[in-house]
C-alpha positions in Angstrom: 73.6 -35.6 15.2 76.0 -38.2 15.2 74.4 -41.6 16.3 73.5 -42.1 20.0 71.9 -44.9 21.5 68.4 -44.5 23.6 70.2 -44.6 27.0 72.3 -41.6 26.2 69.6 -39.9 24.7 67.4 -40.4 28.0 70.2 -39.3 30.1 71.0 -35.7 27.9 67.3 -35.2 27.8 66.8 -35.4 31.7 69.6 -33.4 32.2 68.4 -30.9 30.0 65.5 -30.4 31.4 66.8 -30.2 34.8 68.9 -27.4 33.5 66.2 -26.0 31.7 64.4 -26.0 34.9 66.9 -24.5 37.4 67.6 -21.3 34.9 63.2 -20.6 34.6 63.8 -20.7 38.7 66.9 -18.4 38.4 64.5 -15.7 36.3 61.7 -16.2 38.7 64.3 -15.4 41.1 65.7 -12.3 39.3 62.5 -10.4 38.0 62.9 -8.1 40.5 66.3 -6.9 40.0 66.1 -3.8 37.9 68.9 -2.2 35.7 70.2 -1.9 32.4 72.3 -5.6 32.8 69.8 -7.3 34.8 67.5 -7.1 32.2 69.9 -8.0 29.2 71.0 -10.9 30.9 67.3 -12.3 31.6 66.5 -11.7 27.8 69.5 -13.9 26.8 69.0 -16.4 29.3 65.3 -16.2 27.9 66.1 -16.9 24.2 68.8 -20.0 25.3 65.8 -21.3 27.1 64.0 -21.3 24.8 65.7 -22.5 22.3 67.1 -25.4 24.6 63.4 -26.4 25.2 63.2 -26.2 21.7 66.0 -28.6 20.7 64.8 -30.9 23.5 61.7 -31.2 21.7 63.5 -32.0 17.9 65.7 -34.8 20.3 62.5 -36.4 21.3 61.4 -36.2 18.6 64.1 -38.3 16.5 64.3 -40.5 19.5 60.8 -41.6 19.1 60.9 -41.7 15.0 64.2 -44.1 15.7 63.0 -46.2 18.2 59.9 -46.5 15.9 61.6 -47.4 12.6 63.9 -50.1 14.6 60.3 -51.2 16.1 59.0 -51.7 12.5 62.1 -53.4 11.0 62.0 -56.1 13.3 58.5 -56.9 12.7 59.4 -57.0 9.1 62.3 -59.3 10.1 60.3 -61.7 12.2 57.1 -61.7 9.6 60.1 -62.5 6.7 62.2 -65.3 9.1 59.7 -66.0 11.7 62.3 -69.5 12.5 65.3 -67.7 12.2 63.7 -65.2 14.7 62.7 -68.2 16.9 66.0 -69.4 16.7 67.8 -66.2 17.7 65.3 -65.6 21.0 66.9 -69.3 21.4 70.3 -68.7 21.2 70.0 -65.5 23.4 68.1 -67.1 26.3 70.2 -69.9 26.4 73.0 -67.6 26.4 71.5 -65.2 29.3 70.7 -68.4 31.2 74.5 -69.1 31.3 75.5 -66.0 32.3 73.2 -66.0 35.3 73.9 -69.9 36.0 77.5 -68.9 36.4 76.9 -66.3 39.7 
């Protein structure tokens, strides 16, 4: 999987949940319809829904793992170089303050 930022992953997961929910609702609405074609379509949609749900769970686990890894790396860096971390935080705060004061 390519590197996707957290906001994009959250948006993708939200959209995938919506699609799954809509497809499940559609399956429930067509459950009363009989016929070989209707049954075949329901089976294919159900299989694809199961696959999409599994992929959604994998994506969630990957996103959580990536966030945890970034948190651990940040924690290690701060513990190894506390004064550099303080300097970086002060610099970022200064830049944000300057940007806010312009408005």
